[in-house]
C-alpha positions as CSV (number, residue, x, y, z in Angstrom):
1,X,166.5,-149.6,155.3
2,X,168.2,-152.9,154.9
3,X,170.8,-153.1,151.9
4,X,171.0,-149.3,151.5
5,X,173.3,-146.6,152.7
6,X,172.4,-143.0,153.2
7,X,174.8,-140.1,153.1
8,X,173.8,-136.9,154.8
9,X,175.7,-133.7,153.9
10,X,175.4,-131.0,156.4
11,X,176.6,-127.8,154.7
12,X,176.3,-124.4,156.3
13,X,174.2,-122.1,154.2
14,X,176.8,-119.3,154.6
15,X,179.6,-121.5,153.2
16,X,177.4,-122.4,150.2
17,X,176.8,-118.8,149.4
18,X,180.5,-117.9,149.7
19,X,181.4,-120.8,147.5
20,X,178.9,-119.9,144.8
21,X,180.0,-116.3,144.8
22,X,183.7,-117.2,144.6
23,X,183.0,-119.5,141.6
24,X,181.1,-116.7,139.8
25,X,183.9,-114.2,140.4
26,X,186.6,-116.6,139.0
27,X,184.5,-117.4,135.9
28,X,183.7,-113.7,135.4
29,X,187.4,-112.7,135.7
30,X,188.4,-115.3,133.2
31,X,185.8,-114.2,130.7
32,X,186.9,-110.5,131.2
33,X,190.5,-111.4,130.8
34,X,189.9,-113.3,127.5
35,X,187.8,-110.5,126.2
36,X,190.5,-107.9,127.0
37,X,193.2,-110.0,125.3
38,X,191.1,-110.4,122.2
39,X,190.3,-106.7,122.1
40,X,194.0,-105.8,122.4
41,X,195.0,-108.3,119.7
42,X,192.4,-106.8,117.3
43,X,193.5,-103.3,118.1
44,X,197.2,-104.3,117.4
45,X,196.2,-105.8,114.1
46,X,194.4,-102.6,113.1
47,X,197.4,-100.4,114.1
48,X,199.7,-102.5,112.0
49,X,197.3,-102.3,109.0
50,X,197.0,-98.6,109.4
51,X,200.8,-98.2,109.6
52,X,201.2,-100.3,106.4
53,X,198.7,-98.1,104.5
54,X,200.3,-94.9,105.8
55,X,203.8,-96.0,104.7
56,X,202.6,-97.0,101.2
57,X,200.8,-93.7,100.7
58,X,203.8,-91.6,101.8
59,X,206.2,-93.5,99.5
60,X,203.8,-93.4,96.6
61,X,203.4,-89.6,97.0
62,X,207.2,-89.1,97.1
63,X,207.7,-91.3,94.1
64,X,205.0,-89.5,92.1
65,X,206.5,-86.1,93.1
66,X,210.0,-87.2,92.0
67,X,208.7,-88.6,88.7
68,X,206.7,-85.4,87.9
69,X,209.8,-83.2,88.4
70,X,211.7,-84.8,85.5
71,X,210.4,-85.5,82.0
72,X,213.4,-87.7,81.1
73,X,214.7,-90.4,83.3
74,X,218.3,-90.3,84.5
75,X,220.7,-92.1,82.0
76,X,223.3,-93.1,84.6
77,X,223.8,-96.8,85.0
78,X,222.9,-96.9,88.7
79,X,219.5,-95.1,88.4
80,X,218.4,-97.0,85.3
81,X,219.4,-100.3,86.9
82,X,217.0,-99.8,89.8
83,X,214.0,-99.8,87.5
84,X,215.2,-102.6,85.3
85,X,216.7,-105.2,87.6
86,X,215.7,-108.8,87.1
87,X,213.1,-110.1,89.5
88,X,215.7,-112.6,90.6
89,X,217.4,-109.8,92.5
90,X,214.4,-107.8,93.8
91,X,213.1,-108.2,97.3
92,X,209.6,-107.9,98.7
93,X,208.6,-106.8,102.2
94,X,205.2,-107.9,103.2
95,X,203.3,-106.6,106.3
96,X,200.7,-108.9,107.8
97,X,198.7,-109.3,111.0
98,X,201.2,-111.7,112.4
99,X,204.2,-109.3,112.0
100,X,205.6,-107.3,114.8
101,X,207.2,-103.9,114.8
102,X,210.5,-105.4,115.9
103,X,211.5,-107.2,112.7
104,X,210.4,-108.3,109.3
105,X,211.6,-110.9,106.8
106,X,212.2,-110.8,103.0
107,X,212.4,-113.4,100.3
108,X,213.7,-113.3,96.7
109,X,210.9,-112.8,94.2
110,X,210.5,-115.7,91.9
111,X,212.3,-118.1,94.4
112,X,210.0,-120.6,95.8
113,X,212.9,-122.3,97.4
114,X,213.9,-120.1,100.3
115,X,217.0,-122.3,101.0
116,X,218.7,-120.2,98.2
117,X,218.6,-117.1,100.4
118,X,221.7,-115.9,102.0
119,X,222.7,-113.3,104.6
120,X,221.8,-110.4,102.2
121,X,218.3,-111.7,101.8
122,X,217.2,-110.8,105.3
123,X,216.9,-107.3,106.8
124,X,215.6,-105.7,110.0
125,X,214.6,-102.1,110.7
126,X,217.7,-101.6,112.8
127,X,220.2,-102.3,109.9
128,X,222.2,-99.4,108.7
129,X,222.1,-100.3,105.0
130,X,220.5,-97.6,102.8
131,X,217.5,-98.9,100.8
132,X,216.1,-97.8,97.5
133,X,212.4,-98.3,97.2
134,X,210.6,-98.9,93.8
135,X,206.8,-98.7,93.7
136,X,206.5,-98.0,90.0
137,X,206.8,-101.5,88.7
138,X,203.5,-102.7,87.2
139,X,204.2,-106.4,87.9
140,X,204.5,-106.0,91.7
141,X,201.7,-107.2,93.9
142,X,199.7,-104.5,95.6
143,X,200.9,-103.7,99.1
144,X,204.5,-104.8,98.4
145,X,207.5,-102.6,98.7
146,X,210.4,-103.5,96.4
147,X,213.9,-102.4,97.3
148,X,217.5,-103.0,96.6
149,X,220.2,-102.8,99.2
150,X,223.5,-101.0,98.6
151,X,225.1,-104.1,100.0
152,X,224.2,-105.9,96.7
153,X,226.3,-103.5,94.6
154,X,229.2,-105.9,94.2
155,X,226.9,-108.7,93.0
156,X,224.9,-106.5,90.6
157,X,227.6,-104.3,89.2
158,X,227.3,-105.9,85.8
159,X,223.6,-105.4,85.6
160,X,223.8,-101.7,86.3
161,X,225.6,-100.9,83.0
162,X,223.4,-103.2,80.9
163,X,220.5,-100.8,80.1
164,X,223.0,-98.1,78.8
165,X,224.8,-100.7,76.7
166,X,221.5,-101.9,75.3
167,X,220.5,-98.4,74.4
168,X,223.9,-97.8,72.7
169,X,223.5,-101.1,70.8
170,X,220.1,-100.1,69.5
171,X,221.3,-96.6,68.5
172,X,224.3,-98.0,66.5
173,X,222.0,-100.5,64.8
174,X,219.7,-97.7,63.7
175,X,222.5,-95.5,62.5
176,X,224.1,-98.4,60.5
177,X,220.8,-98.8,58.7
178,X,220.7,-95.1,57.8
179,X,224.3,-94.1,57.1
180,X,224.6,-95.7,53.7
181,X,221.2,-94.4,52.5
182,X,219.9,-91.2,50.8
183,X,220.6,-87.7,51.9
184,X,217.7,-87.6,54.3
185,X,218.8,-90.9,55.9
186,X,222.4,-89.7,56.3
187,X,221.2,-86.5,57.8
188,X,219.0,-88.4,60.3
189,X,221.9,-90.6,61.2
190,X,224.1,-87.6,61.9
191,X,221.4,-85.9,64.0
192,X,220.9,-89.1,66.1
193,X,224.6,-89.4,66.8
194,X,225.1,-85.7,67.7
195,X,222.2,-85.9,70.1
196,X,224.0,-88.6,72.1
197,X,227.5,-87.3,71.7
198,X,228.0,-86.2,75.3
199,X,226.8,-89.5,76.7
200,X,229.0,-91.7,74.5
201,X,232.0,-89.5,73.9
202,X,234.3,-92.1,75.4
203,X,233.1,-95.0,73.2
204,X,235.2,-95.8,70.1
205,X,232.4,-97.6,68.3
206,X,230.2,-94.6,68.7
207,X,232.9,-92.2,67.7
208,X,234.0,-93.8,64.4
209,X,230.4,-93.9,63.3
210,X,230.1,-90.2,64.2
211,X,233.2,-89.5,62.2
212,X,231.8,-91.4,59.2
213,X,228.4,-89.7,59.5
214,X,230.1,-86.3,59.8
215,X,232.1,-87.0,56.7
216,X,228.9,-87.9,54.9
217,X,227.6,-84.4,55.8
218,X,230.6,-82.9,54.1
219,X,229.6,-84.8,50.9
220,X,226.1,-83.4,51.1
221,X,227.5,-79.9,51.4
222,X,229.8,-80.5,48.5
223,X,226.9,-81.6,46.4
224,X,225.1,-78.4,47.3
225,X,228.1,-76.3,46.5
226,X,228.9,-75.2,50.1
227,X,232.6,-75.8,50.1
228,X,233.3,-74.0,53.4
229,X,230.8,-76.1,55.2
230,X,232.4,-79.2,53.6
231,X,235.7,-78.2,55.0
232,X,234.2,-77.6,58.5
233,X,232.6,-81.1,58.5
234,X,235.8,-82.8,57.4
235,X,237.8,-81.2,60.2
236,X,235.1,-82.1,62.7
237,X,235.0,-85.7,61.4
238,X,238.8,-86.0,61.7
239,X,238.6,-84.9,65.4
240,X,236.1,-87.6,66.1
241,X,238.2,-90.3,64.4
242,X,241.3,-89.1,66.3
243,X,239.4,-89.5,69.6
244,X,238.3,-93.0,68.6
245,X,241.9,-94.0,67.8
246,X,243.0,-92.9,71.2
247,X,240.4,-95.2,72.7
248,X,240.8,-98.3,70.5
249,X,243.9,-99.0,68.4
250,X,242.7,-102.5,67.5
251,X,239.6,-101.7,65.5
252,X,239.7,-101.9,61.7
253,X,236.9,-99.4,61.4
254,X,238.7,-96.9,63.6
255,X,241.9,-97.1,61.5
256,X,239.9,-97.0,58.3
257,X,238.1,-93.8,59.1
258,X,241.1,-92.1,60.7
259,X,243.0,-92.8,57.5
260,X,240.1,-91.6,55.3
261,X,239.8,-88.3,57.1
262,X,243.5,-87.7,57.3
263,X,243.5,-88.0,53.5
264,X,240.4,-85.9,53.1
265,X,242.0,-83.1,55.1
266,X,244.8,-82.9,52.5
267,X,242.5,-81.0,50.1
268,X,242.7,-78.0,52.4
269,X,246.4,-78.3,53.5
270,X,249.8,-77.3,52.1
271,X,251.9,-79.6,49.9
272,X,254.0,-80.6,52.9
273,X,251.0,-81.3,55.1
274,X,249.2,-83.1,52.3
275,X,252.2,-85.5,51.8
276,X,252.4,-86.1,55.5
277,X,248.7,-86.9,55.7
278,X,249.1,-89.2,52.7
279,X,251.6,-91.2,54.7
280,X,249.2,-91.3,57.7
281,X,246.5,-92.5,55.3
282,X,248.6,-95.4,54.0
283,X,249.8,-96.4,57.5
284,X,246.3,-96.7,58.9
285,X,244.7,-98.3,55.8
286,X,247.5,-100.9,55.9
287,X,246.8,-101.5,59.6
288,X,243.1,-101.9,59.0
289,X,243.8,-104.4,56.2
290,X,245.9,-106.5,58.7
291,X,242.9,-106.7,61.0
292,X,240.2,-107.1,58.3
293,X,241.8,-108.3,55.0
294,X,238.6,-109.0,53.1
295,X,237.1,-105.5,53.5
296,X,236.3,-104.2,50.0
297,X,236.4,-100.6,51.1
298,X,240.0,-100.9,52.4
299,X,241.2,-102.4,49.1
300,X,239.5,-99.5,47.2
301,X,241.2,-97.0,49.5
302,X,244.6,-98.5,49.0
303,X,243.9,-98.2,45.3
304,X,243.1,-94.6,45.8
305,X,246.4,-94.0,47.5
306,X,248.4,-95.7,44.8
307,X,246.4,-93.7,42.2
308,X,247.4,-90.4,43.8
309,X,251.0,-91.5,44.2
310,X,251.3,-92.6,40.6
311,X,250.2,-89.2,39.5
312,X,252.6,-87.1,41.7
313,X,254.3,-84.4,39.7
314,X,258.0,-84.1,39.4
315,X,257.9,-81.0,41.8
316,X,255.8,-82.8,44.3
317,X,258.2,-85.7,44.3
318,X,261.1,-83.4,44.9
319,X,259.3,-81.7,47.8
320,X,258.5,-85.2,49.3
321,X,262.2,-86.3,48.9
322,X,263.4,-83.1,50.7
323,X,260.9,-83.6,53.6
324,X,260.8,-87.4,54.0
325,X,263.5,-90.1,53.9
326,X,261.4,-92.3,51.7
327,X,259.0,-91.2,48.9
328,X,256.2,-93.7,48.2
329,X,255.9,-95.0,44.7
330,X,253.2,-96.8,42.7
331,X,252.2,-97.8,39.2
332,X,248.8,-97.7,37.5
333,X,249.0,-101.5,37.1
334,X,249.5,-101.9,40.8
335,X,246.7,-99.4,41.4
336,X,244.4,-101.4,39.1
337,X,245.0,-104.6,41.1
338,X,243.6,-103.0,44.3
339,X,240.5,-101.7,42.6
340,X,239.9,-105.1,41.0
341,X,240.2,-106.7,44.4
342,X,237.6,-104.4,45.8
343,X,235.3,-105.2,42.8
344,X,235.7,-108.9,43.5
345,X,234.8,-108.5,47.2
346,X,231.8,-106.3,46.4
347,X,230.4,-107.3,43.0
348,X,226.9,-105.8,43.6
349,X,227.7,-102.6,41.8
350,X,230.0,-100.0,43.4
351,X,229.8,-96.9,41.2
352,X,232.9,-95.1,42.5
353,X,235.2,-98.1,42.4
354,X,234.2,-98.8,38.8
355,X,234.9,-95.1,38.0
356,X,238.4,-95.5,39.2
357,X,238.9,-98.7,37.3
358,X,238.0,-96.8,34.2
359,X,240.3,-93.9,35.1
360,X,243.2,-96.3,35.5
361,X,242.6,-97.7,32.0
362,X,242.4,-94.2,30.6
363,X,245.8,-93.4,32.1
364,X,247.1,-96.7,30.7
365,X,245.7,-95.7,27.2
366,X,243.3,-98.6,27.2
367,X,240.3,-96.6,26.0
368,X,238.0,-99.4,25.0
369,X,238.3,-101.0,28.4
370,X,237.8,-97.6,30.0
371,X,234.6,-97.0,28.0
372,X,233.2,-100.4,29.1
373,X,233.9,-99.7,32.8
374,X,232.4,-96.3,32.5
375,X,229.3,-97.9,31.2
376,X,229.2,-100.3,34.1
377,X,229.8,-97.4,36.5
378,X,226.9,-95.4,35.0
379,X,224.5,-98.3,35.3
380,X,225.2,-98.8,39.0
381,X,222.5,-97.2,41.1
382,X,223.0,-93.8,42.8
383,X,221.9,-94.1,46.4
384,X,224.0,-91.7,48.5
385,X,225.0,-88.0,47.9
386,X,228.5,-89.3,47.2
387,X,227.1,-91.5,44.3
388,X,225.5,-88.4,42.8
389,X,228.8,-86.5,42.8
390,X,230.5,-89.6,41.2
391,X,227.8,-89.9,38.6
392,X,228.5,-86.4,37.3
393,X,232.2,-87.3,36.8
394,X,231.2,-90.5,35.0
395,X,229.0,-88.5,32.5
396,X,231.9,-86.1,31.8
397,X,234.3,-88.9,31.1
398,X,231.7,-90.7,28.9
399,X,231.4,-87.6,26.8
400,X,235.1,-87.8,26.1
401,X,235.9,-91.5,25.8
402,X,232.6,-93.2,24.6
């Protein structure tokens, strides 16, 4: 035909069949390959998921078993720190379908900026560092394993001791609120301290409070007429104060209670020992006043020392002169100055201090002033067992000088 071109393709039928068959085989192999790879990937994901669940179950069972075997958690700094670390230092390991069994990556909890991570923030299963797992925290996301590496010890050393320090601080605060109270309060304070004595036996702040509380127990026994128990408590209290002094020589409270108990022991010692303990009393009360000059109790105690010295008999002074190079001396006027200083620093109504002011005036033959101070002492409230003992002496003196 004019203007047209015809193209004739002469293809052998056998070649056509072979070509079609080859094309089908290639397409089928490709589909089979893709299906196999997809199936293998799904199988791998399932294996990783099962492994994740198995690890969690085993660790949870171990943790439950260890918790059920102990009613009270360990009080050492290391163990307690593992359950109370700040989230800033806790690491989370997450397993996902994209992870492999060769490695995994961790990031600091609470840090959205991963640029803050350093060499200790990344771990692999081949590392030799021991790991401590914690699954008990309620605020962790499900499926996360929280651990702390021993390699962080140098960075977290301060945090490990914090829980125990906080526990001690709360204990001392509770004791301070009880130790100046009634007989039941003071007994409770003593019980609380004795229960923790083994744990805090190397802490001076704990020990001077234990010495004070034990001395309070001696007053309770004296009030109840148990003088042998009183003696035992005083000697026990003295040993606690001596331990505190070995640990801290710069604490006013430690020097105060060591001095008080050295003097209290004198009631049960010979004249020579009593005079020696009197010197110890003065030495440590003076030292406490250097550290804490506006402490009303210290001024009262110094007045008590002067009061006893001013009343030393001629025989006691001779014994003191034979035993010691210098015999202390004091007058009732000097004694009164210390008691007045204590009254000024603590004007709220200190029954025992007012009693001793009255006793000074009695010894100075100022009976009208003595009667007035006895009246003020009697009107002050009786709170502690010590106050109850003092009040009995006030009533006896009032019957003589009022």
